[in-house]
N, C-alpha and C positions, 0 to 999 in steps of 0.2 A: 455814508462815509465808508471808504474802502480800507480793510485791515492791511497793515504793512506785510509784504512777503518776505520770508526768510532768505537770508543771503546764502550764497554757496559756501562761504567760509564756515558758517555755523553747521551746515549739513555734514561737511568733511569732518569737522571736529567730533561730531556725534558718532560717525562711522569708526573713526580711529579709536574713540573711547570703547566702543563696543568690542572691537577686535582685541584691544588690550585686555579687557576683562575676560574674554574667551581664552587667551594665551595664559593668563594667570591661573585660570581654572584648570586647564590642561596640565600646567606644570605642577600644580598642587597634587593632582591625581597621580601623576607619574612619580612624584616624590613619595607619595604614601605607598605605591606598589613596590618601589625600590626598598623602602624601609621593611616592608613585610617580607620581601624575598631575602634580604640580608638576615632578618631575624630567623628565618627558616633554613638558613644555610645554603640558599640557592643564589647563583649569580643573577644579578639584576637583569630583568627583561627576558628571562627564560621560563618556560613552563615547567612545573614540578613533575617529573616522570612518575608513572604509576609503579606500584610494587606488586610483585607476584609471590604468593606464599608458597613455600616449598614444604611438602608434607614431611613431618618429623618421623624418622625411622623407616621411610619408604624410599623406593627408587625414584629418581627424577624421571620425568617423561623422556623417552628416547634413550634412556641409559641402559646399557647391556648388563644383565646380572652377572655377578662374579661367580666363580666355581663354587664358592662356599655359601651363596645366598640362595641356592635352590631348594633349601629345606633341610631339616635335620634328620628325616627318615631315610638315611642312607641304607640300602640293602647290603647285606653281607653274604658273599658267595661262599658255599661250603667248600671245604677242602677237596680239590679234584680227586675223583675216584673213591672218596669215602662217603658213605651215606650221612645225610645231615643228622639222622637220629643216633649216630654213633654205634649202630647195631652191627653185629657180625653178619656176614652174608651167608653163612653156613652153620649147620649144627655140628658142634665139636664134641667128640667122645674120646676120653683118655682113660685107658685101663692100665693099672699098675698091679703087678703080681710078683711074688717071690720074696726075696730078703731072707734073713735068718729065721724070722718067725713065720715065714710063709703067709704073710698077710696079703690082702689085695683089696682094692676098691676101684670104683669106676666114677669118673667125673663127667657129667653131661651138661653141656652149656648150650642153651637155645639161642637162636639168632638174635633175640633182643636182650640178652644178657642174664637171664635167670639161670641158675645152676642147681644141680642136684648131685649129691655125693652118696653113693650106695656102697656100703661096706660089705665085705664077704661074710662077716659075722652077723649081718642083719641090720646094722645101724644105718640111719639115714638122716641127712641134714640138707637144708636148702638155703639159698641166698641169691643175691644179685650182684653182678660185677659193677664196679663204678664206671663212670664215663671214660676215665683215662684207661681203665683195664679193658673196656670194650674197644676202644680205639686201638690199643696195643694188640689185642687179639685179632682185630680185623687186619692190621698190617701184617702180622705174622702169617695168618692164613692165606694172604695173598703175596707172600714172599716168594719169588721165583725159586729160591733154594729149596723150598718145601716140595715142589714138584720133582726136582731132581733127586731129593732124598727118597721120595716114594718110588722112583723108577729103578733104584738100585736095590740089589738083593742084600739082606742083612749079612754082615761079616761075623767071623768068629770073635770070641771074647777071651780075655785072659784072667777074668775075675770070676770068683765064685760067691754065692750067696748075695747077690746083688739084684736089684729090681729090673724087671723087664717091662718096657712100656709099649703099648700099642696105641697109636694116635690116629684117629679118623677125622678128617676135615674135608667135607665135600667129597670130591673124587679121589682125594689122596689118602693113603694109608701107609704109615711108617711104623715099623717095628724095630726096636733096638734094645740093647743092654746097657744099663747105666754103669759103665765101667770107665773110670777116669783115665785108665792107661790105654784104652782101645784107640786105634787110629781111625781117622775119617768118621768122626762122630757127627751125627745129624744136627748142625747148629740151630737151624730154624725149629726143628721139633723139640729140641732141648729147651729153647727159649719158651715155647708154649707150655712145656711141662713145668718149668720154673714159675711162669706166670699163674698157671691154674692151681698149683699146689700151694702157692702163697696166698692166692685170693680166696681159696675155699678152705684153707687150714684153720 
């Protein structure tokens, strides 16, 4: 006895059912992804972009460093013409003689600032100039006025019983009388006298 053959209507119905199930499954998957994307703050149907960590406190790749980011070890240039050690460039010798008591002394300053005072009576004392004093002495011994003062002959004086100074600084030698009423007094040499007598007194 032969089994009955299925009809074409039943076959089509089975196919339609299978397609319907497939569409339902796809729709469910799409809905699940849309909900996940919405929960993550992403538009539906788009891929979540990757994130790149930026190093904290460092320059970003390709960034040009600013002028102040090259480091803190900035070098400091010394004052033009003045040694970084603030030392004088020459040995300075100042001799003072005369006055009412006829006293005298010699102040000798070495290039690095140490000084010695030798008195006519035999006393002796030593010390060292401060950095500011060495800088000032350096400037005065390089003052163009000092060369002009050394080139001219000493003039006469109207004072009596005053000190006579002889200043030697490198190639320059200036001799003058400390008389406040004299004209054409050596300003640079007088400034050195004031500096050294104050520093060594």
